[in-house]
Structure formats: C-alpha cells, structure tokens
C-alpha positions in Angstrom: 49.4 -43.3 69.4 45.9 -42.0 70.6 46.9 -38.5 69.8 47.9 -39.5 66.2 44.6 -41.3 65.7 42.7 -38.3 67.0 44.6 -35.9 64.7 44.0 -38.2 61.7 40.2 -38.4 62.5 39.9 -34.7 63.0 41.7 -34.1 59.6 39.4 -36.5 57.9 36.3 -34.8 59.3 37.5 -31.4 58.3 38.3 -32.6 54.7 34.8 -34.2 54.4 33.1 -31.0 55.6 35.2 -28.8 53.2 34.3 -31.1 50.3 30.6 -31.0 51.1 30.6 -27.2 51.3 32.5 -26.9 48.0 30.1 -29.3 46.2 27.1 -27.5 47.6 28.5 -24.1 46.5 29.3 -25.3 43.0 25.7 -26.4 42.3 23.9 -23.9 40.2 20.9 -22.2 41.9 17.5 -23.6 41.1 15.6 -21.1 39.0 12.0 -20.7 39.7 9.5 -20.9 36.9 8.1 -17.6 35.8 4.8 -17.3 34.0 3.6 -14.0 32.4 0.6 -12.6 30.5 1.4 -11.9 26.8 -1.0 -8.9 26.9 -0.1 -7.5 30.3 3.6 -8.4 30.5 4.1 -6.7 33.9 1.9 -9.5 35.5 4.3 -12.3 36.5 3.8 -15.3 38.8 5.5 -18.7 39.6 2.7 -21.0 38.3 0.6 -21.6 35.3 -2.9 -20.1 35.1 -4.8 -17.3 33.6 -4.2 -13.5 33.7 -6.4 -11.9 36.4 -6.7 -8.8 34.2 -7.8 -10.2 30.8 -8.2 -13.9 31.4 -5.6 -14.9 28.8 -3.5 -18.1 29.4 -0.2 -17.3 31.0 3.0 -18.2 29.1 6.1 -19.7 30.6 9.2 -17.6 30.4 12.3 -19.3 29.1 15.2 -19.7 31.6 18.0 -17.2 31.3 21.6 -17.6 32.4 23.0 -15.7 35.3 24.7 -12.3 34.8 28.1 -13.8 35.5 27.6 -16.5 32.9 26.3 -14.0 30.4 29.3 -11.8 31.0 31.6 -14.7 30.6 29.9 -15.7 27.4 30.2 -12.2 26.0 33.8 -12.0 26.9 34.5 -15.3 25.2 32.6 -14.0 22.1 34.8 -10.9 22.1 37.9 -13.0 22.1 36.7 -15.4 19.5 35.0 -13.0 17.0 36.6 -9.6 17.7 34.5 -6.5 18.1 31.5 -7.4 16.0 29.2 -4.9 17.8 26.4 -5.1 15.3 26.1 -8.9 15.5 26.3 -9.0 19.3 23.7 -6.2 19.7 21.3 -8.2 17.5 21.9 -11.5 19.3 21.6 -9.8 22.7 18.1 -8.5 21.9 16.7 -11.4 20.0 13.2 -12.3 21.2 12.2 -16.0 21.1 8.5 -16.4 20.7 7.0 -19.8 20.0 4.2 -20.4 17.5 1.5 -20.8 20.2 2.6 -17.5 21.8 2.5 -15.7 18.4 -1.1 -16.9 18.0 -2.0 -15.8 21.5 -0.9 -12.2 20.9 -2.1 -12.0 17.3 1.3 -11.4 15.8 1.4 -10.9 12.1 4.1 -10.1 9.6 4.5 -9.0 6.0 7.3 -8.1 3.6 8.0 -4.4 2.7 6.9 -3.3 -0.7 8.3 -0.7 -3.2 5.6 1.9 -3.6 5.0 5.4 -4.9 2.9 7.1 -2.2 0.8 10.2 -2.0 -1.1 11.7 1.0 -4.0 14.0 1.4 -3.3 16.9 3.7 -6.4 18.3 5.4 -6.4 21.9 6.7 -8.8 24.4 8.1 -9.1 28.1 7.2 -11.4 31.0 6.4 -12.1 33.6 3.7 -9.4 36.2 4.1 -10.2 39.3 6.1 -7.0 40.8 7.5 -7.4 44.4 8.7 -4.3 44.1 11.0 -2.2 42.9 8.1 -3.5 45.7 5.9 -2.7 48.3 8.5 0.8 46.8 8.9 1.4 47.0 5.1 0.4 50.7 5.2 2.8 51.3 8.0 5.6 49.5 6.2 4.9 51.5 3.0 5.2 54.8 5.0 8.4 53.7 6.7 9.9 52.6 3.4 9.2 56.0 1.9 10.7 57.7 4.9 13.8 55.5 4.7 14.2 56.4 1.0 14.1 60.1 1.7 16.9 59.7 4.3 19.3 57.9 1.9 22.8 59.4 1.9 22.2 61.3 5.2 24.0 60.7 8.5 22.3 57.9 10.4 20.3 57.0 7.3 17.0 55.0 7.6 18.5 51.7 6.4 17.1 49.8 9.4 13.8 51.9 9.7 11.6 49.2 8.0 13.0 46.2 9.9 10.4 46.3 12.7 7.6 46.7 10.1 8.9 43.6 8.1 9.1 41.6 11.3 5.5 42.6 12.2 4.3 41.4 8.8 6.1 38.2 9.1 4.5 37.6 12.5 1.1 38.1 10.8 2.0 35.3 8.4 3.4 37.0 5.3 6.5 35.7 3.4 9.0 38.2 2.1 7.8 37.9 -1.5 4.2 38.6 -0.4 5.4 41.7 1.6 6.9 43.1 -1.6 3.8 42.3 -3.6 1.4 44.0 -1.2 3.7 47.0 -0.5 4.0 47.8 -4.2 0.3 47.5 -5.0 -2.5 49.2 -3.1 -5.0 47.2 -5.1 -3.4 43.9 -4.0 -3.2 45.1 -0.4 -6.9 46.2 -0.3 -8.0 42.7 -1.3 -7.0 41.6 2.2 -10.1 43.5 3.6 -12.4 43.9 0.5 -12.1 40.5 -1.1 -10.7 39.7 -4.5 -13.7 40.0 -6.8 -13.9 38.8 -10.5 -14.9 35.3 -9.4 -11.8 34.9 -7.3 -11.5 34.6 -3.5 -8.4 34.9 -1.3 -8.4 32.4 1.6 -6.2 32.0 4.6 -5.2 28.5 5.7 -3.8 27.4 9.1 -0.7 25.1 9.0 1.0 23.2 11.8 4.8 23.1 12.0 4.7 19.6 10.5 2.6 20.8 7.5 5.4 23.3 6.6 7.5 20.5 5.2 4.8 19.8 2.6 2.9 23.0 1.7 4.7 25.0 -0.9 3.8 28.0 -3.2 2.1 26.8 -6.4 0.4 23.6 -5.0 -3.1 23.0 -6.0 -5.8 23.1 -3.2 -9.5 22.2 -3.0 -11.6 24.3 -0.7 -15.0 23.4 0.8 -17.5 25.4 3.0 -20.0 24.1 5.5 -22.4 26.7 4.3 -22.4 25.1 0.8 -22.6 21.2 1.1 -21.5 19.4 -2.0 -19.7 22.4 -3.5 -15.9 22.9 -3.8 -13.5 25.5 -5.2 -10.1 24.8 -6.6 -7.2 27.1 -6.3 -3.5 27.6 -5.8 -1.2 28.3 -2.9 0.1 31.9 -3.4 2.2 32.3 -0.3 3.4 30.5 2.9 4.4 32.2 6.1 7.8 31.4 7.6 7.3 32.6 11.2 5.7 30.2 13.7 3.2 31.6 16.2 4.7 30.6 19.6 1.3 30.5 21.3 -0.4 27.8 19.2 2.7 26.5 17.2 1.0 27.3 13.8 1.6 29.5 10.8 -0.5 30.6 7.9 -0.6 30.2 4.1 -2.8 32.0 1.5 -4.5 30.6 -1.5 -6.4 32.1 -4.4 -9.4 30.1 -5.4 -11.7 30.4 -8.4 -15.4 29.7 -8.9 -18.9 31.2 -8.4 -19.5 33.7 -5.6 -20.9 33.1 -2.2 -17.8 33.0 -0.1 -17.9 35.9 2.2 -15.1 37.3 4.5 -14.3 35.2 7.6 -16.4 32.3 6.4 -15.0 29.0 7.8 -13.5 26.7 5.2 -11.9 23.3 4.9 -9.1 22.6 2.5 -7.4 19.5 1.0 -3.9 19.4 -0.7 -2.7 16.2 -2.4 1.0 15.7 -1.5 3.4 13.4 -3.4 5.1 11.6 -0.5 7.8 10.0 -2.7 8.7 6.4 -3.6 10.8 3.7 -2.0 10.5 0.8 0.4 7.3 1.0 2.4 5.8 -0.8 5.4 2.5 -0.6 7.1 2.2 2.2 9.6 1.3 -0.3 12.3 4.8 -1.9 11.9 6.6 1.3 13.2 6.8 1.7 16.9 7.8 5.2 18.0 9.6 5.2 21.3 9.7 9.0 21.4 13.5 8.9 20.6 13.6 6.3 17.9 11.4 4.6 15.4 11.6 0.8 15.7 10.4 -2.2 13.7 10.8 -5.9 14.6 12.4 -8.1 11.9 11.5 -11.8 11.8 14.8 -13.6 11.4 13.6 -17.2 12.0 10.1 -18.7 12.5 10.4 -18.0 16.3 13.0 -15.2 16.5 12.5 -11.4 16.2 15.0 -8.6 16.4 14.3 -4.9 17.0 15.8 -2.5 14.5 15.9 1.3 14.3 14.6 2.7 11.0 14.0 6.2 9.7 10.6 7.3 8.3 11.2 9.5 5.2 7.6 9.9 4.0 4.3 8.1 3.6 0.6 8.5 4.3 -1.9 7.3 6.9 -1.6 3.7 5.8 2.0 3.2 4.8 5.4 4.7 5.7 8.4 5.1 3.5 11.4 4.0 5.5 15.1 3.4 5.3 16.8 0.6 7.2 14.8 -2.4 5.8 14.6 -4.2 2.5 11.8 -5.8 0.6 13.5 -9.2 1.2 12.9 -9.1 5.0 9.8 -9.9 7.0 8.5 -7.2 9.4 6.0 -7.5 12.3 2.9 -5.5 11.5 0.8 -6.2 14.6 1.5 -6.5 18.3 4.7 -4.3 18.0 3.8 -2.6 21.3 3.7 -6.0 23.1 7.1 -7.0 21.5 8.6 -3.7 22.6 7.3 -4.2 26.2 8.6 -7.7 26.2 12.0 -6.6 25.0 12.2 -4.0 27.7 11.3 -6.5 30.4 13.9 -9.0 29.2 16.7 -6.7 28.3 15.9 -3.4 30.2 16.1 0.1 28.9 15.2 1.2 25.3 15.2 -1.5 22.6 17.1 -1.6 19.3 20.4 0.1 20.1 21.8 -0.5 16.6 20.7 1.5 13.6 19.1 0.0 10.5 21.6 -2.0 8.4 19.7 -3.0 5.4 21.8 -4.4 2.5 
C-alpha cells in the first residue's frame, strides 16, 4: 500500500513539474524596448532620452515579431494568396512612421508633375591650337597617297592608313572630320593658324556623361575670362568618339562667330542648352541613388512608406524625369537618406527589391 502511494505521489510531482516547464516554455519572450535617434539611426538604447550626438529626442521602435512567427506568417500568406511576389515585397518593406516622427526628421512629400525639361550643360575649353593633330593629318594624307599608289599590287596598302586614323581618333577627331581635314589643306591649317574672317575654332572638353547630350549642330555660347561680359555664339562642328583613358574625357570642336580678340589656347567657358525631354518628373532630392539602383519612397498611407526602384531618363539640376511612378502618387522629397538607412536597419541589405510598377 505504501509503495502504491509513493508511486502515485512521485507521478503527481513529475506531472506538475512537466506542466510548469511546458507553460514556461510556451510564454513568448519579453521584448525589451528599443529607442533610436531619427537622425543617427545607428544609435540605439533601451530607454527614452536624447541622442548624445545631436540632442534630438529618441523615438521608440515598434515591436516586431520573431523570425519564426514571421516565417510562419509568410508561409500562410503563400498558401492563401499564391505567389504574389510584388505585393509581399512591398508589404515586407513598408516603413511605419508616425506623424510626430515625420516632423522630427523633417519629412516632406509632393506629387510628381508632367513637365518638359531642359538643362544647361557647362563645359570648359580653349581656342584651338592643335599642332599634333595637324601633323597627324599630314601623316594620314601621305599614307593615303601611298596606299592609293599600291592599289592592285600584291600586299596592297589597304590597311596602311589604319594606324593614322586611330591616331587622329585618339586626338579627338571623328571620322567625318578626318575626311574634311584630309581633303583640304586650308581646313587643316586652321588647326594651328586660326580660322580668320571673324570666325574662331574652339576645342571643348567633354566627360563621358556629356557624350549622351552633345551632338553635331547644337548651338553653343562661349565666354572668355579675358573679356568679362562678352559672349560668342557658335555651332558644334564635330564630336570625338574615343575616350581618353587617363582622364575619362573626350573633345568636341565648335566654330564661333563674332569680333576678334580670341587668341590660340585662350581659356574659354561654354554653355549648351539641352532639351532633356518631357514626362513625369520629381524633385532631384526625392531620388536616392544606392550605387546599384535609384530609389524613391512612396507614401501609401499617412504613416506608411514603401521604397520603389525607378529609372531616371533625363532631367536637370532641379528635377528628374523618371519611369516607375505616376502623377497620382505621393513621393518623399526630403529625408530620403534617413528613410533608406531606417529601411536597411529594419530589413537588412539593399532596399526596394521590386522594380517600379506604376499603372
């Protein structure tokens, strides 16, 4: 009898201990409060206060679910809604920012507008004086004559002028200009003697990015430090196609008209008005360039913001023409860097995985 009572008591104690452990394990872990600085989002602490870096009031971070719960929710969403990747990507990267937090970081928004934009491209250059180019033209002309005399012979000189052409391209001449200077001694001599007759040939320096805008025939306005308040108008006559590997630049030539005074190798400034196109435009400050993608933040509700990849297709210093948004949406135009930093802290890695999906 005693043995039976002892066995029953031991079983009861074991069951009680097992139930206590099971209940303890089932309780969700208590999450500590996290407070962070809206300006310096890498500063985080477990209590309210002020940022020791800038003195701004700390903001309480919203509690997040555990990774297991998040994974379970995502799995449930898959089963219920199928493979709606775009919707899930947007929901998974939604930033919740309360009104008081938006005021703290100076967050502002605006709606994209349909605009026709132009931009002013500013370049540097000098009055043309190209002795090396002139010598290369003379060499090309001589080789071309030699190649012509060898026509129809064994091992003809068909490739004799190739090195001379490459040399001229390296010096910044396009193929049409090579033909022009090779066929006219008068035109070639202007590279070292000047143009005369109230005209001046100038050489402009372009960056690789400028090559997309500068074309033959564009109007150009030229100024010189030596003549304050004066300007000369002209036309682009040729654009080089070979980039200098040392300084990642190339050259263009323009023929300007006006009174004399411009002398060889005089430093110049130049402006070219470029039509950047028309379309949906947003403020330049709205576009955050990650180095791999160009991202904007769309305001979907009064307190929710979603990152989206866009593509800049033109614009000027103030506005950018983009694809991926519409003029019906609201875009963040300030504090985009802070939003991107916050998104990386909360979600990790690069933001805005999905491409623009404007409708």
